[in-house]
PyMOL Python script that loads the backbone (N, CA, C, O; Angstrom):
from pymol import cmd

cmd.read_pdbstr("""\
ATOM      1  N   MET A   1      -3.432  41.683 128.678  1.00  0.00           N
ATOM      2  CA  MET A   1      -2.297  40.829 128.938  1.00  0.00           C
ATOM      3  C   MET A   1      -2.521  39.469 128.262  1.00  0.00           C
ATOM      4  O   MET A   1      -3.628  38.932 128.285  1.00  0.00           O
ATOM      5  N   ILE A   2      -1.487  38.938 127.676  1.00  0.00           N
ATOM      6  CA  ILE A   2      -1.572  37.653 126.985  1.00  0.00           C
ATOM      7  C   ILE A   2      -1.227  36.548 127.972  1.00  0.00           C
ATOM      8  O   ILE A   2      -0.221  36.622 128.678  1.00  0.00           O
ATOM      9  N   SER A   3      -2.052  35.547 128.012  1.00  0.00           N
ATOM     10  CA  SER A   3      -1.785  34.433 128.927  1.00  0.00           C
ATOM     11  C   SER A   3      -0.728  33.515 128.329  1.00  0.00           C
ATOM     12  O   SER A   3      -0.566  33.461 127.110  1.00  0.00           O
ATOM     13  N   GLN A   4      -0.023  32.809 129.167  1.00  0.00           N
ATOM     14  CA  GLN A   4       1.016  31.898 128.701  1.00  0.00           C
ATOM     15  C   GLN A   4       0.439  30.767 127.864  1.00  0.00           C
ATOM     16  O   GLN A   4       1.073  30.316 126.910  1.00  0.00           O
ATOM     17  N   ALA A   5      -0.724  30.317 128.202  1.00  0.00           N
ATOM     18  CA  ALA A   5      -1.346  29.206 127.483  1.00  0.00           C
ATOM     19  C   ALA A   5      -1.628  29.578 126.038  1.00  0.00           C
ATOM     20  O   ALA A   5      -1.442  28.752 125.145  1.00  0.00           O
ATOM     21  N   SER A   6      -2.072  30.798 125.790  1.00  0.00           N
ATOM     22  CA  SER A   6      -2.400  31.184 124.421  1.00  0.00           C
ATOM     23  C   SER A   6      -1.151  31.520 123.608  1.00  0.00           C
ATOM     24  O   SER A   6      -1.172  31.397 122.384  1.00  0.00           O
ATOM     25  N   SER A   7      -0.076  31.938 124.250  1.00  0.00           N
ATOM     26  CA  SER A   7       1.126  32.310 123.504  1.00  0.00           C
ATOM     27  C   SER A   7       2.061  31.126 123.258  1.00  0.00           C
ATOM     28  O   SER A   7       2.951  31.208 122.412  1.00  0.00           O
ATOM     29  N   TYR A   8       1.868  30.037 123.981  1.00  0.00           N
ATOM     30  CA  TYR A   8       2.756  28.880 123.834  1.00  0.00           C
ATOM     31  C   TYR A   8       2.787  28.325 122.409  1.00  0.00           C
ATOM     32  O   TYR A   8       3.877  28.087 121.890  1.00  0.00           O
ATOM     33  N   PRO A   9       1.643  28.109 121.752  1.00  0.00           N
ATOM     34  CA  PRO A   9       1.707  27.595 120.372  1.00  0.00           C
ATOM     35  C   PRO A   9       2.430  28.560 119.429  1.00  0.00           C
ATOM     36  O   PRO A   9       3.136  28.126 118.519  1.00  0.00           O
ATOM     37  N   ASP A  10       2.258  29.858 119.642  1.00  0.00           N
ATOM     38  CA  ASP A  10       2.954  30.829 118.800  1.00  0.00           C
ATOM     39  C   ASP A  10       4.464  30.727 118.995  1.00  0.00           C
ATOM     40  O   ASP A  10       5.234  30.773 118.035  1.00  0.00           O
ATOM     41  N   CYS A  11       4.864  30.588 120.241  1.00  0.00           N
ATOM     42  CA  CYS A  11       6.287  30.461 120.555  1.00  0.00           C
ATOM     43  C   CYS A  11       6.859  29.185 119.935  1.00  0.00           C
ATOM     44  O   CYS A  11       7.953  29.193 119.372  1.00  0.00           O
ATOM     45  N   GLU A  12       6.115  28.109 120.045  1.00  0.00           N
ATOM     46  CA  GLU A  12       6.573  26.828 119.506  1.00  0.00           C
ATOM     47  C   GLU A  12       6.738  26.905 117.994  1.00  0.00           C
ATOM     48  O   GLU A  12       7.740  26.433 117.457  1.00  0.00           O
ATOM     49  N   SER A  13       5.779  27.485 117.311  1.00  0.00           N
ATOM     50  CA  SER A  13       5.883  27.586 115.853  1.00  0.00           C
ATOM     51  C   SER A  13       6.998  28.544 115.459  1.00  0.00           C
ATOM     52  O   SER A  13       7.685  28.328 114.461  1.00  0.00           O
ATOM     53  N   ALA A  14       7.180  29.609 116.248  1.00  0.00           N
ATOM     54  CA  ALA A  14       8.270  30.541 115.964  1.00  0.00           C
ATOM     55  C   ALA A  14       9.617  29.857 116.168  1.00  0.00           C
ATOM     56  O   ALA A  14      10.544  30.054 115.382  1.00  0.00           O
ATOM     57  N   CYS A  15       9.723  29.058 117.214  1.00  0.00           N
ATOM     58  CA  CYS A  15      10.973  28.341 117.477  1.00  0.00           C
ATOM     59  C   CYS A  15      11.287  27.366 116.348  1.00  0.00           C
ATOM     60  O   CYS A  15      12.443  27.227 115.947  1.00  0.00           O
ATOM     61  N   LEU A  16      10.278  26.702 115.843  1.00  0.00           N
ATOM     62  CA  LEU A  16      10.487  25.788 114.718  1.00  0.00           C
ATOM     63  C   LEU A  16      10.954  26.554 113.485  1.00  0.00           C
ATOM     64  O   LEU A  16      11.839  26.103 112.758  1.00  0.00           O
ATOM     65  N   LYS A  17      10.350  27.714 113.261  1.00  0.00           N
ATOM     66  CA  LYS A  17      10.726  28.534 112.109  1.00  0.00           C
ATOM     67  C   LYS A  17      12.168  29.020 112.255  1.00  0.00           C
ATOM     68  O   LYS A  17      12.934  29.009 111.291  1.00  0.00           O
ATOM     69  N   VAL A  18      12.530  29.444 113.461  1.00  0.00           N
ATOM     70  CA  VAL A  18      13.901  29.893 113.714  1.00  0.00           C
ATOM     71  C   VAL A  18      14.884  28.749 113.470  1.00  0.00           C
ATOM     72  O   VAL A  18      15.923  28.951 112.840  1.00  0.00           O
ATOM     73  N   ALA A  19      14.570  27.575 113.953  1.00  0.00           N
ATOM     74  CA  ALA A  19      15.441  26.415 113.748  1.00  0.00           C
ATOM     75  C   ALA A  19      15.573  26.100 112.259  1.00  0.00           C
ATOM     76  O   ALA A  19      16.657  25.776 111.775  1.00  0.00           O
ATOM     77  N   GLU A  20      14.469  26.199 111.550  1.00  0.00           N
ATOM     78  CA  GLU A  20      14.484  25.947 110.106  1.00  0.00           C
ATOM     79  C   GLU A  20      15.366  26.970 109.393  1.00  0.00           C
ATOM     80  O   GLU A  20      16.157  26.619 108.517  1.00  0.00           O
ATOM     81  N   LEU A  21      15.222  28.237 109.779  1.00  0.00           N
ATOM     82  CA  LEU A  21      16.018  29.292 109.152  1.00  0.00           C
ATOM     83  C   LEU A  21      17.501  29.161 109.499  1.00  0.00           C
ATOM     84  O   LEU A  21      18.358  29.432 108.658  1.00  0.00           O
ATOM     85  N   LYS A  22      17.807  28.751 110.719  1.00  0.00           N
ATOM     86  CA  LYS A  22      19.206  28.530 111.093  1.00  0.00           C
ATOM     87  C   LYS A  22      19.810  27.414 110.252  1.00  0.00           C
ATOM     88  O   LYS A  22      20.962  27.502 109.829  1.00  0.00           O
ATOM     89  N   GLY A  23      19.033  26.371 110.013  1.00  0.00           N
ATOM     90  CA  GLY A  23      19.499  25.288 109.153  1.00  0.00           C
ATOM     91  C   GLY A  23      19.763  25.776 107.740  1.00  0.00           C
ATOM     92  O   GLY A  23      20.758  25.404 107.118  1.00  0.00           O
ATOM     93  N   LYS A  24      18.867  26.610 107.241  1.00  0.00           N
ATOM     94  CA  LYS A  24      19.025  27.166 105.892  1.00  0.00           C
ATOM     95  C   LYS A  24      20.273  28.046 105.820  1.00  0.00           C
ATOM     96  O   LYS A  24      21.005  28.017 104.831  1.00  0.00           O
ATOM     97  N   ILE A  25      20.510  28.830 106.875  1.00  0.00           N
ATOM     98  CA  ILE A  25      21.699  29.682 106.925  1.00  0.00           C
ATOM     99  C   ILE A  25      22.962  28.831 106.857  1.00  0.00           C
ATOM    100  O   ILE A  25      23.898  29.165 106.131  1.00  0.00           O
ATOM    101  N   GLU A  26      22.992  27.743 107.604  1.00  0.00           N
ATOM    102  CA  GLU A  26      24.159  26.856 107.592  1.00  0.00           C
ATOM    103  C   GLU A  26      24.372  26.250 106.208  1.00  0.00           C
ATOM    104  O   GLU A  26      25.506  26.141 105.740  1.00  0.00           O
ATOM    105  N   GLU A  27      23.280  25.856 105.555  1.00  0.00           N
ATOM    106  CA  GLU A  27      23.382  25.310 104.195  1.00  0.00           C
ATOM    107  C   GLU A  27      23.965  26.351 103.247  1.00  0.00           C
ATOM    108  O   GLU A  27      24.831  26.041 102.429  1.00  0.00           O
ATOM    109  N   LEU A  28      23.488  27.584 103.362  1.00  0.00           N
ATOM    110  CA  LEU A  28      23.970  28.651 102.487  1.00  0.00           C
ATOM    111  C   LEU A  28      25.433  28.992 102.763  1.00  0.00           C
ATOM    112  O   LEU A  28      26.188  29.285 101.836  1.00  0.00           O
ATOM    113  N   LYS A  29      25.831  28.955 104.026  1.00  0.00           N
ATOM    114  CA  LYS A  29      27.238  29.197 104.364  1.00  0.00           C
ATOM    115  C   LYS A  29      28.124  28.134 103.736  1.00  0.00           C
ATOM    116  O   LYS A  29      29.192  28.441 103.206  1.00  0.00           O
ATOM    117  N   GLU A  30      27.683  26.890 103.795  1.00  0.00           N
ATOM    118  CA  GLU A  30      28.447  25.789 103.212  1.00  0.00           C
ATOM    119  C   GLU A  30      28.526  25.947 101.691  1.00  0.00           C
ATOM    120  O   GLU A  30      29.578  25.737 101.087  1.00  0.00           O
ATOM    121  N   GLU A  31      27.406  26.316 101.088  1.00  0.00           N
ATOM    122  CA  GLU A  31      27.384  26.529  99.635  1.00  0.00           C
ATOM    123  C   GLU A  31      28.309  27.679  99.252  1.00  0.00           C
ATOM    124  O   GLU A  31      29.027  27.597  98.255  1.00  0.00           O
ATOM    125  N   LYS A  32      28.293  28.742 100.038  1.00  0.00           N
ATOM    126  CA  LYS A  32      29.162  29.896  99.783  1.00  0.00           C
ATOM    127  C   LYS A  32      30.630  29.480  99.852  1.00  0.00           C
ATOM    128  O   LYS A  32      31.439  29.883  99.016  1.00  0.00           O
ATOM    129  N   LYS A  33      30.964  28.669 100.858  1.00  0.00           N
ATOM    130  CA  LYS A  33      32.334  28.182 101.017  1.00  0.00           C
ATOM    131  C   LYS A  33      32.750  27.353  99.802  1.00  0.00           C
ATOM    132  O   LYS A  33      33.853  27.512  99.280  1.00  0.00           O
ATOM    133  N   ASP A  34      31.856  26.467  99.358  1.00  0.00           N
ATOM    134  CA  ASP A  34      32.141  25.631  98.191  1.00  0.00           C
ATOM    135  C   ASP A  34      32.338  26.481  96.941  1.00  0.00           C
ATOM    136  O   ASP A  34      33.240  26.226  96.143  1.00  0.00           O
ATOM    137  N   LEU A  35      31.484  27.497  96.775  1.00  0.00           N
ATOM    138  CA  LEU A  35      31.599  28.362  95.605  1.00  0.00           C
ATOM    139  C   LEU A  35      32.892  29.170  95.626  1.00  0.00           C
ATOM    140  O   LEU A  35      33.511  29.375  94.582  1.00  0.00           O
ATOM    141  N   LYS A  36      33.302  29.628  96.803  1.00  0.00           N
ATOM    142  CA  LYS A  36      34.574  30.354  96.915  1.00  0.00           C
ATOM    143  C   LYS A  36      35.734  29.457  96.514  1.00  0.00           C
ATOM    144  O   LYS A  36      36.654  29.886  95.819  1.00  0.00           O
ATOM    145  N   GLN A  37      35.680  28.200  96.963  1.00  0.00           N
ATOM    146  CA  GLN A  37      36.745  27.256  96.628  1.00  0.00           C
ATOM    147  C   GLN A  37      36.773  26.995  95.121  1.00  0.00           C
ATOM    148  O   GLN A  37      37.845  26.959  94.515  1.00  0.00           O
ATOM    149  N   GLU A  38      35.600  26.813  94.518  1.00  0.00           N
ATOM    150  CA  GLU A  38      35.530  26.604  93.069  1.00  0.00           C
ATOM    151  C   GLU A  38      36.080  27.815  92.329  1.00  0.00           C
ATOM    152  O   GLU A  38      36.786  27.672  91.331  1.00  0.00           O
ATOM    153  N   LYS A  39      35.757  29.006  92.819  1.00  0.00           N
ATOM    154  CA  LYS A  39      36.243  30.239  92.189  1.00  0.00           C
ATOM    155  C   LYS A  39      37.765  30.305  92.258  1.00  0.00           C
ATOM    156  O   LYS A  39      38.417  30.634  91.267  1.00  0.00           O
ATOM    157  N   GLN A  40      38.333  29.995  93.423  1.00  0.00           N
ATOM    158  CA  GLN A  40      39.783  30.022  93.571  1.00  0.00           C
ATOM    159  C   GLN A  40      40.450  29.027  92.638  1.00  0.00           C
ATOM    160  O   GLN A  40      41.472  29.335  92.025  1.00  0.00           O
ATOM    161  N   GLU A  41      39.879  27.842  92.529  1.00  0.00           N
ATOM    162  CA  GLU A  41      40.443  26.829  91.638  1.00  0.00           C
ATOM    163  C   GLU A  41      40.365  27.281  90.185  1.00  0.00           C
ATOM    164  O   GLU A  41      41.308  27.080  89.421  1.00  0.00           O
ATOM    165  N   ALA A  42      39.254  27.887  89.804  1.00  0.00           N
ATOM    166  CA  ALA A  42      39.094  28.375  88.435  1.00  0.00           C
ATOM    167  C   ALA A  42      40.074  29.509  88.152  1.00  0.00           C
ATOM    168  O   ALA A  42      40.645  29.581  87.064  1.00  0.00           O
ATOM    169  N   GLU A  43      40.270  30.399  89.133  1.00  0.00           N
ATOM    170  CA  GLU A  43      41.217  31.500  88.953  1.00  0.00           C
ATOM    171  C   GLU A  43      42.643  30.980  88.824  1.00  0.00           C
ATOM    172  O   GLU A  43      43.416  31.490  88.012  1.00  0.00           O
ATOM    173  N   LYS A  44      43.000  29.972  89.614  1.00  0.00           N
ATOM    174  CA  LYS A  44      44.329  29.375  89.510  1.00  0.00           C
ATOM    175  C   LYS A  44      44.526  28.747  88.139  1.00  0.00           C
ATOM    176  O   LYS A  44      45.574  28.908  87.515  1.00  0.00           O
ATOM    177  N   LYS A  45      43.511  28.031  87.681  1.00  0.00           N
ATOM    178  CA  LYS A  45      43.594  27.376  86.373  1.00  0.00           C
ATOM    179  C   LYS A  45      43.737  28.416  85.267  1.00  0.00           C
ATOM    180  O   LYS A  45      44.542  28.250  84.351  1.00  0.00           O
ATOM    181  N   LEU A  46      42.955  29.486  85.356  1.00  0.00           N
ATOM    182  CA  LEU A  46      43.021  30.551  84.358  1.00  0.00           C
ATOM    183  C   LEU A  46      44.387  31.220  84.388  1.00  0.00           C
ATOM    184  O   LEU A  46      44.971  31.482  83.336  1.00  0.00           O
ATOM    185  N   ASP A  47      44.899  31.498  85.576  1.00  0.00           N
ATOM    186  CA  ASP A  47      46.215  32.119  85.710  1.00  0.00           C
ATOM    187  C   ASP A  47      47.290  31.224  85.105  1.00  0.00           C
ATOM    188  O   ASP A  47      48.182  31.698  84.402  1.00  0.00           O
ATOM    189  N   TYR A  48      47.199  29.929  85.384  1.00  0.00           N
ATOM    190  CA  TYR A  48      48.161  28.978  84.832  1.00  0.00           C
ATOM    191  C   TYR A  48      48.101  28.980  83.303  1.00  0.00           C
ATOM    192  O   TYR A  48      49.133  28.974  82.632  1.00  0.00           O
ATOM    193  N   GLN A  49      46.872  28.990  82.761  1.00  0.00           N
ATOM    194  CA  GLN A  49      46.714  29.004  81.310  1.00  0.00           C
ATOM    195  C   GLN A  49      47.259  30.295  80.719  1.00  0.00           C
ATOM    196  O   GLN A  49      47.902  30.278  79.670  1.00  0.00           O
ATOM    197  N   LYS A  50      47.005  31.417  81.389  1.00  0.00           N
ATOM    198  CA  LYS A  50      47.519  32.702  80.897  1.00  0.00           C
ATOM    199  C   LYS A  50      49.044  32.700  80.894  1.00  0.00           C
ATOM    200  O   LYS A  50      49.670  33.153  79.935  1.00  0.00           O
ATOM    201  N   ARG A  51      49.640  32.186  81.974  1.00  0.00           N
ATOM    202  CA  ARG A  51      51.100  32.137  82.040  1.00  0.00           C
ATOM    203  C   ARG A  51      51.658  31.227  80.959  1.00  0.00           C
ATOM    204  O   ARG A  51      52.708  31.516  80.384  1.00  0.00           O
ATOM    205  N   GLY A  52      50.972  30.143  80.679  1.00  0.00           N
ATOM    206  CA  GLY A  52      51.422  29.230  79.639  1.00  0.00           C
ATOM    207  C   GLY A  52      51.363  29.862  78.266  1.00  0.00           C
ATOM    208  O   GLY A  52      52.228  29.610  77.427  1.00  0.00           O
ATOM    209  N   ILE A  53      50.357  30.675  78.029  1.00  0.00           N
ATOM    210  CA  ILE A  53      50.196  31.350  76.744  1.00  0.00           C
ATOM    211  C   ILE A  53      51.152  32.523  76.633  1.00  0.00           C
ATOM    212  O   ILE A  53      51.723  32.751  75.567  1.00  0.00           O
ATOM    213  N   LEU A  54      51.338  33.268  77.708  1.00  0.00           N
ATOM    214  CA  LEU A  54      52.144  34.475  77.661  1.00  0.00           C
ATOM    215  C   LEU A  54      53.638  34.214  77.801  1.00  0.00           C
ATOM    216  O   LEU A  54      54.447  35.051  77.402  1.00  0.00           O
ATOM    217  N   SER A  55      54.013  33.083  78.354  1.00  0.00           N
ATOM    218  CA  SER A  55      55.431  32.817  78.582  1.00  0.00           C
ATOM    219  C   SER A  55      56.278  32.929  77.318  1.00  0.00           C
ATOM    220  O   SER A  55      57.296  33.620  77.355  1.00  0.00           O
ATOM    221  N   PRO A  56      55.920  32.293  76.201  1.00  0.00           N
ATOM    222  CA  PRO A  56      56.745  32.429  74.992  1.00  0.00           C
ATOM    223  C   PRO A  56      56.816  33.874  74.512  1.00  0.00           C
ATOM    224  O   PRO A  56      57.859  34.307  74.022  1.00  0.00           O
ATOM    225  N   ILE A  57      55.745  34.614  74.641  1.00  0.00           N
ATOM    226  CA  ILE A  57      55.736  36.008  74.205  1.00  0.00           C
ATOM    227  C   ILE A  57      56.689  36.815  75.076  1.00  0.00           C
ATOM    228  O   ILE A  57      57.483  37.601  74.560  1.00  0.00           O
ATOM    229  N   ARG A  58      56.621  36.635  76.355  1.00  0.00           N
ATOM    230  CA  ARG A  58      57.496  37.379  77.261  1.00  0.00           C
ATOM    231  C   ARG A  58      58.961  37.034  77.011  1.00  0.00           C
ATOM    232  O   ARG A  58      59.819  37.915  77.062  1.00  0.00           O
ATOM    233  N   ARG A  59      59.255  35.764  76.742  1.00  0.00           N
ATOM    234  CA  ARG A  59      60.641  35.384  76.449  1.00  0.00           C
ATOM    235  C   ARG A  59      61.118  36.064  75.177  1.00  0.00           C
ATOM    236  O   ARG A  59      62.250  36.544  75.122  1.00  0.00           O
ATOM    237  N   SER A  60      60.277  36.111  74.159  1.00  0.00           N
ATOM    238  CA  SER A  60      60.695  36.723  72.903  1.00  0.00           C
ATOM    239  C   SER A  60      60.839  38.231  73.051  1.00  0.00           C
ATOM    240  O   SER A  60      61.671  38.840  72.378  1.00  0.00           O
ATOM    241  N   GLU A  61      60.037  38.843  73.923  1.00  0.00           N
ATOM    242  CA  GLU A  61      60.164  40.280  74.165  1.00  0.00           C
ATOM    243  C   GLU A  61      61.497  40.601  74.830  1.00  0.00           C
ATOM    244  O   GLU A  61      62.044  41.684  74.621  1.00  0.00           O
ATOM    245  N   ARG A  62      62.024  39.683  75.622  1.00  0.00           N
ATOM    246  CA  ARG A  62      63.289  39.889  76.320  1.00  0.00           C
ATOM    247  C   ARG A  62      64.473  39.489  75.439  1.00  0.00           C
ATOM    248  O   ARG A  62      65.626  39.617  75.849  1.00  0.00           O
ATOM    249  N   GLY A  63      64.193  39.019  74.265  1.00  0.00           N
ATOM    250  CA  GLY A  63      65.266  38.627  73.372  1.00  0.00           C
ATOM    251  C   GLY A  63      65.766  37.215  73.605  1.00  0.00           C
ATOM    252  O   GLY A  63      66.803  36.829  73.065  1.00  0.00           O
ATOM    253  N   VAL A  64      65.057  36.453  74.387  1.00  0.00           N
ATOM    254  CA  VAL A  64      65.439  35.072  74.660  1.00  0.00           C
ATOM    255  C   VAL A  64      64.654  34.186  73.717  1.00  0.00           C
ATOM    256  O   VAL A  64      63.423  34.210  73.709  1.00  0.00           O
ATOM    257  N   VAL A  65      65.362  33.409  72.928  1.00  0.00           N
ATOM    258  CA  VAL A  65      64.698  32.536  71.980  1.00  0.00           C
ATOM    259  C   VAL A  65      65.148  31.110  72.248  1.00  0.00           C
ATOM    260  O   VAL A  65      66.343  30.841  72.376  1.00  0.00           O
ATOM    261  N   GLY A  66      64.196  30.208  72.331  1.00  0.00           N
ATOM    262  CA  GLY A  66      64.516  28.801  72.534  1.00  0.00           C
ATOM    263  C   GLY A  66      65.070  28.538  73.916  1.00  0.00           C
ATOM    264  O   GLY A  66      64.828  29.299  74.853  1.00  0.00           O
ATOM    265  N   ASN A  67      65.815  27.453  74.035  1.00  0.00           N
ATOM    266  CA  ASN A  67      66.381  27.049  75.329  1.00  0.00           C
ATOM    267  C   ASN A  67      67.832  27.497  75.417  1.00  0.00           C
ATOM    268  O   ASN A  67      68.748  26.705  75.198  1.00  0.00           O
ATOM    269  N   GLN A  68      68.032  28.737  75.730  1.00  0.00           N
ATOM    270  CA  GLN A  68      69.393  29.227  75.895  1.00  0.00           C
ATOM    271  C   GLN A  68      69.782  29.140  77.354  1.00  0.00           C
ATOM    272  O   GLN A  68      68.970  29.466  78.221  1.00  0.00           O
ATOM    273  N   GLY A  69      70.965  28.722  77.647  1.00  0.00           N
ATOM    274  CA  GLY A  69      71.391  28.513  79.012  1.00  0.00           C
ATOM    275  C   GLY A  69      72.310  29.497  79.533  1.00  0.00           C
ATOM    276  O   GLY A  69      72.728  29.402  80.687  1.00  0.00           O
TER     277      GLY A  69
END
""", "prot")
cmd.dss("prot")
cmd.show_as("cartoon", "prot")
cmd.util.cbc("prot")
cmd.orient("prot")
């Protein structure tokens, strides 16, 4: 049987390690959130650029040329 006195330092160091790992998890979650946001912004920018490039082509495919009203 393990006495409480001998297991206390192990518990304390384990608790510190758990707290450290929880902090690391929170940091990684925040980083993941930031990266997702950056990805969404980049995808929006790319989509906007694609639409800007493809818009004249699509208009010409439909037979619309210039600013016809």
